C-alpha positions as CSV (number, residue, x, y, z in Angstrom):
1,M,45.4,2.1,-60.6
2,P,44.8,-0.7,-58.2
3,Q,47.6,0.2,-55.5
4,A,45.5,3.5,-54.5
5,Y,42.4,1.5,-53.2
6,P,44.2,0.7,-50.0
7,F,45.0,4.6,-49.4
8,L,41.3,5.0,-50.4
9,A,39.9,2.6,-47.7
10,Q,42.2,4.0,-45.2
11,A,41.2,7.5,-45.9
12,A,37.6,6.8,-45.8
13,A,38.0,5.3,-42.6
14,Y,39.6,8.2,-41.3
15,I,37.0,10.4,-42.7
16,S,34.4,8.3,-41.2
17,Q,35.9,8.5,-37.7
18,G,36.2,12.2,-37.9
19,A,32.8,12.5,-39.0
20,A,31.4,10.5,-36.0
21,Y,33.5,12.5,-33.7
22,L,32.0,15.9,-34.9
23,Y,28.6,14.2,-35.2
24,N,28.7,13.7,-31.3
25,L,29.7,17.5,-30.8
26,Y,27.4,18.9,-33.1
27,G,24.7,16.2,-33.9
28,S,21.8,18.5,-33.0
29,S,22.3,20.5,-36.2
30,F,20.6,19.3,-39.1
31,L,22.5,21.2,-41.5
32,F,25.8,20.0,-39.9
33,R,24.5,16.6,-40.1
34,T,23.5,16.9,-43.9
35,A,26.7,18.5,-44.7
36,V,28.9,15.5,-43.2
37,Q,26.7,12.8,-44.5
38,V,26.6,14.5,-48.1
39,G,30.4,15.5,-47.9
40,F,31.4,11.9,-47.3
41,S,29.4,10.5,-49.7
42,V,30.2,12.3,-52.4
43,G,33.9,12.8,-51.7
44,T,34.5,9.0,-51.4
45,S,32.2,8.3,-54.2
46,A,34.1,10.8,-56.5
47,L,37.3,9.5,-55.7
48,V,36.6,6.0,-56.6
49,A,34.2,6.7,-59.6
50,S,37.2,9.1,-61.1
51,M,39.3,5.8,-61.5
52,N,36.8,3.3,-62.4
53,K,34.5,5.1,-64.7
54,P,35.2,5.3,-68.1
55,P,34.4,8.7,-69.7
56,K,31.5,9.1,-71.9
57,P,31.6,11.1,-75.2
58,G,29.2,14.0,-73.9
59,D,31.5,14.3,-70.8
60,R,34.5,15.4,-72.6
61,K,33.6,19.1,-72.7
62,E,32.4,19.5,-69.0
63,S,35.8,17.7,-67.9
64,L,37.8,19.9,-69.9
65,R,36.3,23.0,-68.5
66,G,37.5,21.8,-65.0
67,E,34.9,23.3,-63.0
68,I,32.0,22.2,-60.8
69,L,28.8,23.4,-62.6
70,P,26.1,24.9,-60.3
71,R,23.0,23.0,-59.7
72,P,20.3,25.6,-59.7
73,V,16.9,24.9,-58.1
74,N,14.3,27.8,-58.7
75,F,11.4,28.8,-56.5
76,G,8.5,31.2,-56.9
77,L,8.0,33.2,-59.9
78,T,11.5,34.1,-61.2
79,L,13.9,34.7,-64.0
80,A,15.9,31.2,-64.2
81,G,19.6,31.8,-66.1
82,S,21.3,28.7,-67.3
83,S,24.5,26.9,-67.0
84,V,26.2,25.3,-70.0
85,V,26.6,21.3,-69.2
86,Y,27.4,20.4,-72.9
87,D,29.2,22.3,-75.7
88,D,30.8,20.5,-78.6
89,V,31.3,21.2,-82.5
90,A,31.3,19.0,-85.3
91,S,30.6,19.3,-88.9
92,K,30.9,23.1,-88.6
93,T,28.1,23.1,-86.0
94,R,28.0,23.8,-82.4
95,W,25.6,22.1,-80.1
96,Q,25.2,23.5,-76.3
97,V,22.8,22.2,-73.7
98,H,21.9,24.9,-71.1
99,V,20.2,23.9,-67.8
100,H,17.8,26.0,-66.2
101,N,16.5,24.0,-63.1
102,H,16.7,20.9,-61.3
103,G,13.2,20.1,-61.2
104,Q,10.3,20.5,-63.2
105,V,9.0,24.1,-64.8
106,E,5.5,24.4,-63.3
107,R,4.5,27.1,-66.0
108,L,6.7,28.5,-68.6
109,I,6.0,32.4,-69.0
110,E,8.7,33.5,-71.1
111,R,11.7,32.1,-73.2
112,R,14.7,34.5,-73.7
113,F,17.6,34.3,-75.6
114,G,20.8,36.8,-75.0
115,G,18.3,38.5,-72.4
116,K,16.0,39.2,-74.8
117,P,12.4,37.7,-75.2
118,Y,12.0,35.7,-78.4
119,L,9.8,33.3,-80.1
120,L,10.6,30.4,-82.5
121,D,9.1,29.6,-85.9
122,A,7.6,26.3,-86.9
123,A,11.1,24.8,-87.7
124,G,12.4,26.0,-84.4
125,Q,14.5,28.6,-85.4
126,L,14.7,32.0,-83.6
127,L,12.3,34.2,-85.2
128,P,14.6,37.4,-85.3
129,F,17.2,35.5,-87.2
130,S,15.0,33.2,-89.5
131,R,15.4,35.4,-92.5
132,F,18.8,33.8,-92.7
133,Q,19.4,30.3,-93.8
134,D,22.3,29.6,-91.1
135,S,20.4,31.1,-88.2
136,P,20.6,29.2,-84.9
137,Y,17.8,26.5,-83.9
138,A,16.5,26.1,-80.3
139,E,14.5,23.8,-78.0
140,F,13.2,23.4,-74.6
141,R,12.5,20.7,-72.1
142,D,10.4,21.6,-68.9
143,G,12.0,19.0,-66.7
144,A,9.5,16.6,-66.5
145,E,10.6,13.0,-65.2
146,D,9.3,11.1,-68.3
147,Q,10.6,13.7,-70.8
148,A,11.9,12.5,-74.0
149,A,15.7,13.1,-75.2
150,S,16.3,16.5,-77.5
151,V,15.2,15.9,-80.9
152,L,17.5,18.6,-82.0
153,M,20.4,17.3,-80.6
154,M,19.8,14.0,-82.4
155,T,18.8,15.5,-85.6
156,P,21.9,16.0,-88.1
157,D,22.1,19.4,-89.6
158,L,22.4,17.9,-93.3
159,R,23.4,21.3,-94.5
160,K,26.7,21.1,-92.7
161,G,27.3,17.7,-92.5
162,P,25.6,14.1,-91.5
163,L,26.5,13.9,-87.6
164,A,24.2,15.2,-84.9
165,A,25.5,16.1,-81.7
166,P,28.5,13.8,-80.9
167,G,27.7,11.3,-78.1
168,W,24.1,12.2,-77.7
169,T,21.7,9.5,-77.9
170,A,18.0,8.6,-77.1
171,D,19.1,7.8,-73.5
172,H,20.1,11.4,-72.9
173,R,16.5,12.4,-71.6
174,L,17.9,14.7,-68.5
175,R,15.0,13.6,-66.7
176,G,14.2,16.0,-64.0
177,L,16.2,18.9,-65.5
178,A,14.6,22.0,-67.3
179,Y,17.0,22.8,-70.2
180,S,17.4,24.7,-73.6
181,V,19.2,23.3,-76.5
182,I,21.0,25.7,-79.0
183,R,22.1,24.2,-82.6
184,A,24.5,27.1,-83.8
185,P,25.6,26.2,-87.6
186,S,28.8,28.0,-88.7
187,V,27.9,31.4,-90.9
188,K,29.8,33.4,-93.6
189,P,31.9,36.1,-92.0
190,E,29.6,39.1,-93.5
191,K,26.4,37.5,-91.9
192,F,28.0,36.7,-88.3
193,S,27.7,40.1,-86.7
194,E,24.2,40.2,-87.6
195,I,23.3,36.9,-86.6
196,Y,25.4,36.9,-83.5
197,P,25.4,40.3,-82.2
198,E,27.2,39.3,-78.9
199,G,29.8,37.5,-81.0
200,R,28.4,33.8,-79.8
201,P,25.3,31.8,-79.8
202,P,22.7,33.4,-77.6
203,V,22.6,32.5,-73.9
204,P,19.1,31.2,-72.9
205,S,17.0,31.9,-69.8
206,I,13.3,31.5,-68.8
207,I,10.8,33.1,-66.8
208,G,8.5,30.6,-65.1
209,E,6.9,29.5,-61.7
210,F,8.9,27.0,-60.0
211,G,8.5,24.6,-56.9
212,R,5.6,22.2,-56.0
213,P,5.7,23.0,-52.0
214,L,3.3,20.8,-49.8
215,D,0.4,22.8,-48.3
216,P,-0.4,21.1,-44.9
217,R,-3.8,23.0,-45.2
218,T,-4.8,21.0,-48.2
219,G,-2.6,18.1,-48.3
220,Q,-1.8,18.7,-51.9
221,R,1.4,20.0,-53.7
222,A,1.1,22.6,-56.1
223,Y,3.2,26.0,-57.1
224,T,2.6,28.9,-54.8
225,P,4.5,32.0,-54.1
226,N,3.8,31.6,-50.2
227,G,7.0,32.2,-48.6
228,A,6.1,29.9,-45.6
229,L,5.4,26.8,-47.8
230,I,8.4,27.5,-49.9
231,F,10.7,27.3,-47.0
232,A,9.4,24.3,-45.6
233,W,9.9,22.8,-49.4
234,F,13.3,24.0,-49.4
235,L,14.2,22.4,-45.8
236,T,12.8,18.9,-47.1
237,H,14.2,19.1,-50.6
238,P,16.7,16.4,-51.4
239,L,18.8,19.2,-52.9
240,G,18.2,21.8,-50.1
241,G,18.2,21.1,-46.5
242,R,17.5,17.6,-46.8
243,V,15.4,17.6,-43.4
244,P,12.8,14.8,-43.0
245,E,9.1,15.8,-43.3
246,S,8.5,14.1,-39.9
247,R,11.0,17.0,-38.5
248,I,8.4,20.1,-39.5
249,N,5.7,20.9,-37.5
250,W,3.1,21.2,-40.1
251,D,0.3,22.4,-37.8
252,A,2.6,25.4,-36.7
253,L,3.3,25.6,-40.8
254,A,-0.3,25.9,-41.5
255,E,-0.5,29.0,-39.5
256,A,2.7,30.5,-40.8
257,A,1.3,30.1,-44.3
258,N,-2.0,31.7,-43.4
259,A,0.3,34.8,-42.0
260,A,2.2,34.7,-45.2
261,D,-1.0,35.1,-47.1
262,R,-2.4,37.7,-44.9
263,L,0.9,39.7,-45.1
264,G,2.1,39.3,-48.5
265,Y,5.2,37.3,-47.5
266,E,6.6,35.8,-50.8
267,L,9.7,34.1,-52.0
268,A,11.2,33.8,-55.2
269,G,14.9,33.1,-56.6
270,S,17.1,30.0,-56.7
271,W,19.5,28.3,-54.6
272,N,22.5,26.4,-55.7
273,A,22.6,22.7,-54.5
274,N,26.3,22.7,-54.3
275,E,26.5,25.2,-51.7
276,A,25.9,24.8,-48.1
277,P,22.1,25.1,-47.4
278,K,23.0,27.6,-44.6
279,V,23.5,30.4,-47.3
280,A,19.9,29.9,-48.8
281,Q,18.1,29.2,-45.3
282,T,19.6,32.6,-44.2
283,N,18.5,34.7,-47.3
284,M,15.2,33.0,-47.1
285,L,14.6,34.0,-43.5
286,A,15.8,37.6,-44.0
287,A,13.2,37.8,-46.7
288,L,10.3,36.8,-44.5
289,D,11.9,38.5,-41.5
290,A,11.4,35.0,-39.9
291,A,12.7,32.9,-36.9
292,M,13.0,29.2,-37.0
293,W,12.5,27.3,-33.8
294,T,13.0,23.9,-32.7
295,G,9.8,23.2,-30.1
296,P,9.8,20.8,-27.3
297,D,8.7,18.1,-29.3
298,G,11.7,18.4,-31.5
299,R,10.0,19.5,-34.7
300,I,10.7,22.7,-36.7
301,R,8.7,25.9,-36.4
302,L,8.4,28.8,-38.5
303,D,7.5,32.3,-37.0
304,L,7.3,35.1,-39.8
305,G,7.6,38.7,-39.2
306,E,4.2,39.5,-37.3
307,W,3.2,41.4,-34.1
308,R,2.2,39.3,-31.1
309,D,1.1,40.8,-27.8
310,P,3.9,39.8,-25.7
311,T,2.9,37.1,-22.9
312,V,6.0,37.0,-20.9
313,T,7.2,39.9,-18.7
314,L,10.8,40.4,-17.1
315,A,10.9,42.3,-13.9
316,H,13.7,42.8,-11.2
317,D,12.9,39.4,-9.7
318,H,13.9,37.6,-13.0
319,V,17.2,39.8,-13.7
320,L,20.3,38.6,-12.1
321,Q,22.2,41.3,-14.0
322,V,21.8,44.1,-16.4
323,Q,24.9,43.3,-18.9
324,S,24.0,46.6,-20.9
325,L,21.3,48.9,-21.5
326,S,21.6,51.6,-24.2
327,A,19.7,53.8,-26.4
328,G,19.7,54.6,-30.0
329,S,21.9,53.2,-32.7
330,A,24.0,50.2,-31.9
331,E,27.4,51.0,-31.0
332,G,27.1,54.9,-31.2
333,E,26.6,54.6,-34.9
334,A,24.9,57.7,-36.7
335,L,22.4,55.7,-39.1
336,T,20.2,58.0,-40.6
337,E,19.5,55.9,-43.9
338,Q,18.6,52.5,-44.7
339,V,18.8,51.0,-48.1
340,V,17.6,47.7,-49.1
341,K,18.8,45.5,-52.3
342,F,16.5,43.0,-54.3
343,P,15.7,41.9,-57.8
344,D,12.8,43.8,-58.7
345,R,10.1,41.7,-60.7
346,E,8.9,45.4,-62.1
347,R,12.1,46.3,-63.5
348,D,12.9,42.9,-65.5
349,Y,14.5,41.1,-62.5
350,S,17.3,43.6,-62.4
351,E,19.0,44.1,-58.8
352,V,18.0,47.6,-57.7
353,E,18.6,49.6,-54.5
354,E,16.1,51.8,-53.0
355,V,15.9,53.8,-49.8
356,A,13.5,52.2,-47.2
357,A,13.9,54.7,-44.4
358,S,15.7,58.0,-43.3
359,I,15.8,60.4,-40.6
360,D,17.1,64.0,-40.6
361,G,21.1,63.9,-40.3
362,P,24.1,63.8,-42.4
363,V,24.4,60.2,-44.1
364,Y,27.7,59.1,-43.3
365,E,27.3,55.7,-44.9
366,P,23.8,54.2,-45.5
367,R,23.2,50.6,-44.1
368,V,22.6,48.3,-47.2
369,S,20.5,45.1,-46.5
370,D,20.7,42.3,-49.1
371,L,17.4,41.0,-49.7
372,T,18.1,38.5,-52.3
373,Y,15.1,36.3,-52.2
374,C,12.6,39.4,-51.6
375,P,10.5,39.4,-54.9
376,T,8.7,42.7,-55.0
377,K,9.2,46.4,-54.2
378,T,6.6,46.4,-51.7
379,Q,7.8,43.8,-49.3
380,A,11.5,45.1,-49.5
381,L,10.7,48.4,-48.5
382,R,8.6,47.2,-45.6
383,L,11.3,45.0,-44.4
384,G,13.9,47.6,-45.0
385,R,11.7,49.9,-42.6
386,R,11.8,47.6,-40.1
387,I,15.3,46.6,-40.2
388,F,15.8,50.3,-40.0
389,T,13.5,50.8,-36.8
390,R,15.5,47.9,-35.0
391,D,19.0,49.5,-35.9
392,T,17.8,52.8,-34.2
393,A,15.7,51.2,-31.4
394,R,14.9,53.5,-28.5
395,W,16.4,50.8,-26.0
396,R,18.8,47.9,-26.3
397,A,19.2,45.4,-23.5
398,D,21.5,42.4,-22.5
399,L,20.1,40.9,-19.8
400,S,21.5,37.7,-17.5
401,L,18.2,36.0,-16.1
402,N,17.3,33.3,-13.8
403,L,15.2,30.2,-14.6
404,A,12.3,32.6,-15.3
405,G,14.1,33.4,-18.5
406,L,13.3,29.8,-19.8
407,R,9.6,31.4,-20.5
408,L,11.4,33.1,-23.5
409,I,11.7,29.9,-25.3
410,N,9.8,30.2,-28.6
411,Q,8.9,33.6,-27.9
412,R,9.4,36.7,-30.1
413,F,8.3,39.4,-27.9
414,A,8.5,40.1,-24.2
415,V,7.6,43.3,-21.8
416,V,10.7,44.4,-19.7
417,H,9.7,46.2,-16.9
418,L,13.0,47.6,-14.9
419,P,11.8,51.0,-13.3
420,D,15.1,51.5,-11.7
421,F,16.7,51.6,-15.2
422,G,14.0,53.7,-16.8
423,L,12.3,50.8,-18.5
424,H,8.5,51.0,-17.8
425,H,6.6,48.2,-19.2
426,E,8.8,48.4,-22.6
427,A,7.8,46.0,-25.4
428,M,10.9,44.6,-26.8
429,E,11.8,42.0,-29.4
430,L,14.2,39.1,-28.8
431,D,17.4,39.3,-30.7
432,S,19.0,36.5,-29.3
433,W,18.6,33.8,-26.4
434,G,20.9,31.2,-24.9
435,F,20.8,28.8,-21.7
436,D,23.9,27.6,-19.5
437,P,22.7,24.4,-17.6
438,A,26.0,24.5,-15.7
439,T,25.0,28.0,-13.8
440,G,21.4,27.8,-14.6
441,Q,21.5,31.1,-16.3
442,V,19.6,32.6,-19.3
443,S,21.2,35.3,-21.5
444,A,19.0,37.6,-23.7
445,S,19.2,40.5,-25.8
446,L,16.3,42.5,-26.6
447,R,15.4,46.0,-28.3
448,S,12.6,48.2,-28.3
449,V,9.7,47.6,-30.7
450,A,6.2,48.8,-31.4
451,P,3.0,47.2,-33.1
452,E,3.2,49.7,-35.9
453,H,6.8,48.6,-36.6
454,F,5.1,45.3,-38.5
455,T,2.6,46.8,-40.3
């Protein structure tokens, strides 16, 4: 349809103009810049490609499904599921390709089919079913950049016919993708329920170690569960935040990595490269109780949840107005119980809920915090207790400050001394901060905190 090209060119021009306008407004946000660049590139490329690119034989099942497949990137020690990218039937045999990870698996610990750990015999058949002639076969590729194409996909099932997987060739190497192949022959009705108890070929999953973050302390890339290093890896990943490595303050990251090792901050899970990076970024920061800052040099710093003695004191001379000052739970809530939800490695990676903290009183509605990327119960409960102490803080303060409030830049804690309001050298944690250059005023929200809250 050549007549559509002028329309596409005009649409691309409008998109480009709109992107430039929004960039001028929000250009300081690397996540926004990434979203505009990626959205414009993918959107226009997909429109043109959809009209000019002939379909490949191996694409037909994906196009028939009419969905955008997830692109999982796993990190840490975790259970990785899969998404079907190829599903075809020929000669009474069904072939499936399930992608587990975008990137190589650093160490494969266990393969699962249908949620259960299985081994394969020498012929590649699933051992629990190998007494049947028509049992399924499986194959795994770890996602290496130099990996060869699946042998199983190109090997005809001679018992059922001379054809291998339709459209699959030695060029289908899927380099950089960790995946499993299932070849499932048709079976006699009386054997079907025993070979396929779930009524279909088993869905594969794997347990392994994922990711090779750069460690600035050694200058090497290697697998690690260290939460600070994984977060920086996500920020700079081409399928993650896409931040240039030059934007990371690597000296500050080395300090954060030392804190993560010392305090046991780990990360594990996966993000979907088709989703906005903000989703994964927020979940990672929550699991690390961390804040991300941009320093005066324009480079990104990571501040993990760790107590540091305050170096800034806010007194009457610095306060223009006390916007609000309250004690106890926010907005008068009767919060008596804090629950955390997380995938528990000790319980087969299933999502569980645990009570992290509580006080005497009726439980009207427990607060539930979702710690998606928190891999251990110990870490989740510690963070839950910290969340609870913040939500039941002794004091909360919203202050308008003069330019002395600029000293709060890149600070997490401060001492507030306002005797007229009952605050006597109160240690407080900065909840939010802002500066209005038009008025020269700094706004700050703080809440009481103590060193023991960070143990």
